[in-house]
N, C-alpha and C positions, 0 to 999 in steps of 0.2 A: 503495500499498498501505500509505502515513503517513494519508493523509487516511483511509482505511478505524481505522486503530488510534484517531486524535481523536476521528472518530463516535463511536467507541463507549464511550470512555472519558465522552464528555456526556452521550449513554444514562444511562450509570449512578448509581443514588440517590450515589455517593461524592462525585462530581465537583457535583453540587445542594446536598451539604451543605458544601460549600468546602475539598474536596480537590482536592490537583493536581498533578503529578512532579514538581516543582521541591520541594516541599514535603518531601519524606524524598530526597531527593536527597544523600546522604554520614551525614545528621544517625540512623542507630543507630534511630529510633525510630518507630515504628505510627504511626495516626494515634490514636489512642485515646493512648498518648502525651503525641503533642502537643496535642492537648485540652488533657490535665492541666494539660502545663507552661503555654499559652498562661491559661492559666485561674489557677495562681498566683501569674503574674508580674502578672495586673489587681488581684488580691487573693490574698495569702499565707496569710494568717488564713483561709480561708477549710475549713470544717469538713468534714471528710472525708465526711459522707454526701451534707449541697449539693453536694460537690463529687463524687461520683456519682454523683449526680444530674440532674446538668446535664449529665456527659457519658455517662450513659448506661447505667454499669455498673454492678455490686452492689457495696455498700458494702464489699464483704471484696474485692472484685477489685480496686480502687478502692486498699483499703490494701496488697496487695501492688504495687501496680504503683510507687506512692511507695513500700516499700521497694526497688522495685529501682532507678529513680529515681535513690533519693538512693546506694545502693551502687556505683553503676556514677556516680558524679560528678551525672551532670547537676542531681539542687538538689542545691546546695552550699551551702542557707542560708536563713532566711528574715529579713525586713531589717525595719526603719518607712524609709520613703521620711519624712524631716526635714523638717519648713521650715527653711531655711537663716536665713531669716530672722528669726523667731521667738526663736532661740536665740544673735540678733548677732552674723550671721556674714552680712551681706545680702551684700556682696561677690565673686562670684566671677571665677574664669582662669582659663583655659589657659596655660600657658606651658611653649613651644617649648620644651630645653633641647639644646645641643648642645656634643658633646665636643670636647677637644684629641684630635689625633691619634694620641700619643701615652697617654690614659687608656683606648684598645681594651681592654683587655685587662683595665681594674677595672670593665670595667661593670655586675655583678653585686653589689658592693658596692656599687656608685657608687646602683644601684636599690636599696636597702636602705636606704642613707643617706634619700633620697628620702622613699620608705615611711615611715620615723620622725617627719619636721618636722614641726609641729606647725601644721594647718591642712590639710593634704592628703589629700584625698578617694578618686584615683584617680592611678596612676601606668601610664602603658602607656609599653612599649619599640618604638619606630617601626622600621620601614623610612624608607630617604629621606635626604634630606639633615639632615634634627635625629633625634636620636639617644631623647627623651623626650614624652614629652608628658604634664606635671602640673596637673591638676584640682585646684585651692585653694579654701575659704571661707573669709573672714579680714572683718576687722569694719568695714574702712575706707580707703582708698585707702593711709594711713602704714603700715601696716601692710603691705601688698599690695612697695608698696616697701619696707620693709623688709625682707623675706622675700628679695624677689629679691635686695634686697643682699648681706644677712648671709647668706642661704643657698645662693646658686647662685652667684653673680656672682662674691664673691668669691674659689671655690673655683677654685685652679688647675686644676684637671679642666675646667671648663667655661670653651669657646669666645663661646657667645653665648648668647644667652635673645632672646627676645619672648615678650615677654607680652598678652594678647586677654582681654575685656572679656567678662565670660556676659552676656548683658544679659536674653535667657529659655531658658529650658531646657523644652522639649519632649517627654512618655516617649507614644511611643505604644500601650504598655499589648496589645503583640500579641507573638507568639512572631515576635523580628526575622528575617526574612529570608522568612516562609510568606508564601507567593501565595494568595490568594483571589480566583478571576477577577470581576473587573467592581467589587471593592469600594472601590478608590483610582483618582480618574481627575486628572489632572495638573490645575493652576491655568493659567485663561486669563487 
């Protein structure tokens, strides 16, 4: 019975357009919304008429769907992808921060503190041995050292930090978790 269902799905035109059952798993987005989101992730400045044409819907329908995606919180904003080296912040690092056991009750204030620090791009609250992962961009190694020593290691709530330098960052430009059969092959 399972083979019959798979065969039927493979014959459908939606399958040929890149639809896959895993794409819709718990997302709350239909195929059209997913295409809109994927295109906007690649180019957030895409005009409504161009977006509608690429998705294959009327501009008015596209505008209504965009409004709905914003109201539902799927689209939270449009951001510029900045070349950090061009603004003098060419050194990026991920800093794992582990809090002292007695500081567990102060996780939310500490998270806000991290987000307020200069050079912080993102703060991730984690499960596992580390409590936070902090993505920073700074001018040079002495600035990174000062950031870690002055803002993190000196804090009484911090048990330890581990800093990893980022050599390169690749943004795929597609919807995270989207599965397109045959689109990606493992390196050999």
